[in-house]
N, C-alpha and C positions, 0 to 999 in steps of 0.2 A: 677823695680817693676811695675806690671800691675795694673792699677786702675779699679775698678768696674765702669760700666756705671751708670750715674745718672738717676734720675727719675724726671718727672714733675708731680705735683699733681694738680688736680682740687679739690678745697675745697669749702665748704659752711661755712660761718661765721655766727654763731647764735648771731648776734648783728647788730644793725643799724649803718650806717656810721657816723651819728651825735653823737654816743656814744663814738667815738674815738677822741682823741686829734688830731686836724687838725694842722699838723706841719707847714703848709703854711699860717697860720693866727695868728695874735697877740691874746692875751687874750680877747680883746674886740670883736673879731670875732668868738669866740668859743660859743658852745651851752650853755644854762642856766645851765644845769647839770654839764658841764665842769667848768664853772666859780665857781659854788658852791663847786665842788671838790677841786679846787685850793684854794678857801677861807678856807676850812676846813683843807687842808693839809699844808698850809703856816704857819710857826712858827710865833707866835705873836711877838716875839722879833726881827724878821728879817725885813729888809726894804721891803716895799710893792713892788709887781711886777707892773710895769707900764702897763696899759691896752693896750698901743700901742707898747710895746716892741716886736720885731719880733720873739723872742725865749723864750716864757714863760716857756717851759719845762726846759731849761738850767737855767733860773733864779730861778725856784723852787728848782732845784737840788743844786744850790749854797746856797740858803737860808737854805736848810736842812743839808748841809754838807760843812764844810770849807776845805774839802780835795780835792784831784785830781778830775778833771772834770768827769772822768769815774765813780768814786765812787759817785760823786754828781748826775750823771744821773741815776745810779742804785738806789740811794735813792729816786729820783723823781719817777722813774718807780714803785718801790715797794709801795710808799706812794699813788700814784694815783690808782694803782691796788686795794689797800685796800679801796679806796673811790668808787670802782665800775667802774673805767675806764678800758676798756678791752685792750687798746693799743693806738698806733699812726697810723694815716693814712697820707700819703703824696703823692703829685702828682707824677706820673711816668714820666720818662724822656720825652716821646713823648707828654705828656699833659702840661708840663710847658709852652711852647710857645703857645699852644692852649688856656690855661687859660688866658694869657694876651690878646689874640685876643677876647676871650669871654667877659672879663671884659670891654674892650673898646666898643665892640658891644652892650653889655647890657646897658652901660651908655648912648650910643647914642639912643638906643631904649627907655629908660626911659625918656630922654630929649625930644625926638620927640613926645612921647606920651603926655607929659605935654603940649607941644606946639601945639598939634593937627595936627602935620605934616602928610601929606597924605601917607607917606611911613612908618609910625610908626609900622603898623602891620607886614610889610615885614621885618623891622629891628628886631622886636621881634622874628620872625620866624628864622631869621639868627642866632640870639644870642642863641635861644633854640637848633638849630642844632649844633652849636659849643659846647654848654654845654653837649650835648649828647655824644660827642667824648672825654670828659675829664674822665680819669680813675685814680685810685689811687693804690698805694702799701700799704700794712699793716704790722705793727709790732704788734704781738699779745702777751700780757702778760699773758693771761688766756687761756691756751691751751684747756681747756674743752669746749670752744665755737667753736672749729675747728672740722668740720666733713669732712673727706676725702671722696670725691665723686668718684673719679677715679684716678688711677695711670697710667701714661704713661711712657714707656721706651723712652729715648732720641732718639734711633735709630728708634723707631716706629713713632715718630711725623712726620718725614720727609716723611713717606709713606701715611700720611693722606691728604685728599684734602686741597687745599690752604685755602678755607673758614673755614674749621675746625681748621687748624693751626692758622689762624688769631683770631678766637674766643677764642682758648685756650690761646693765648698770652695775652688776656684781663682778665684772671682769676687771683684770688688772691692766692698767695702761701706763706705759713709761712716761716719765716727765723729763724735761730738759732743764730743770731748775731744782734748787734745794728748797722744798716747801717749809723748812724749819727756820729759814732766815727771814727776819722781819723786814 
C-alpha cells in the first residue's frame, strides 16, 4: 500500500505562550492565570497539588479521575480547557539542554549583578542569547486558535534554502495525539 506524502504546516497560534500550561515547570512556576485555573478545576475533596510537584497536570488528572492515567489526563485537559487554558507547551528536544545552560547562566548573571561584578552585563547578554534559542512545542486543546499560514509538502522542504528550512523547523505544528502518553 502506498502512503500519501505528509505535509508540514506553518501555523499562527492566537494565544500567548504564558496562557499555556508549561509542562516543564511545577505549579509554583506557572502563570497566575494557570494557578487560578488549577485552583478552580481541582476538586475540593481531593488532596491538594503540591506547588513544587513536577507534573501538576498528572496530579490534577488523578484528582479528577480515579481511573486509568490516560482517562485522568483527558479529564485534566477537558477541565483546564473549560477554564480557558488553550493547551500545553513543552521544551522541544533541542531546547532541553539549552534550557539548563540558560538557567545556570541566568543564575550567574543575577548573582554577579547583585555583587557588582564587572562582567555582570556580559553574563546577562550571554543568558539572553541562550534564552533566545529556546523553543517549545505545543499541544492545543482549542483548535479555533490555530491559523494555518502555509502548507509545505515534505518533498518541497528539501528544495528550500537551508535558512528557510531552519526557520520552518522552529515553527509550531498542531498534533492530533497526546505526546505525553507512553
